[in-house]
C-alpha positions in Angstrom: -0.2 0.3 -0.1 1.3 3.6 -1.1 0.5 7.3 -0.1 1.0 8.1 -3.7 -0.3 6.6 -7.3 3.7 7.4 -8.4 4.8 5.4 -5.4 2.5 2.6 -6.6 3.9 2.5 -9.8 7.4 2.2 -8.6 6.7 -0.5 -6.7 4.8 -2.3 -9.4 8.2 -2.3 -11.4 9.7 -3.0 -8.8 7.9 -5.8 -7.9 8.1 -7.3 -11.5 12.0 -7.1 -11.5 11.6 -9.4 -8.4 9.2 -12.0 -9.6 11.7 -11.8 -13.1 14.4 -13.2 -10.9 11.8 -16.0 -9.6 10.8 -16.6 -13.1 7.4 -15.7 -12.1 5.0 -12.8 -14.1 2.2 -10.3 -12.4 -1.4 -11.6 -14.1 -2.0 -8.5 -15.5 -5.8 -9.8 -15.9 -6.3 -9.9 -12.5 -4.1 -6.9 -11.3 -4.8 -3.5 -11.1 -4.4 -0.3 -8.9 -6.8 0.4 -6.4 -7.1 3.9 -4.6 -8.2 3.5 -1.1 -8.6 7.2 0.1 -11.8 7.7 -1.1 -13.2 4.8 0.8 -15.5 3.3 -2.1 -13.1 0.9 -3.7 -11.7 -1.9 -2.2 -9.8 -5.1 -3.8 -10.4 -8.6 -3.7 -7.7 -10.6 -2.1 -7.3 -14.5 -0.7 -11.3 -14.7 -0.9 -12.1 -11.6 1.1 -12.8 -7.9 -0.1 -10.2 -5.2 1.8 -12.0 -2.2 1.9 -11.2 1.1 4.1 -14.3 2.9 5.7 -14.9 5.7 8.2 -15.7 5.3 11.7 -16.3 8.5 14.5 -14.3 7.6 17.6 -15.4 8.4 21.0 -13.8 11.8 20.9 -15.6 12.8 17.8 -13.0 12.5 14.8 -12.8 10.4 12.0 -10.6 7.7 11.8 -10.5 5.5 9.0 -9.9 1.1 9.4 -9.7 -1.4 6.8 -12.3 -4.5 6.6 -12.0 -7.7 5.3 -15.5 -9.1 4.1 -15.6 -12.9 3.3 -16.8 -13.2 -0.4 
């Protein structure tokens, strides 16, 4: 998980280089960049849907937590 799209794109290149050394490839049909910052998108991984959503804490401020929902 990265803070910016540029960081994510750089991370993908690093992962591709590592996987190439292991003689593996990223499945581009199943892989995509997802922005979790707007709490509307999520991603599926290991048969769970992962998504960030806002929760109000006792002090009245909003915090974001990750949810893992079974598919």
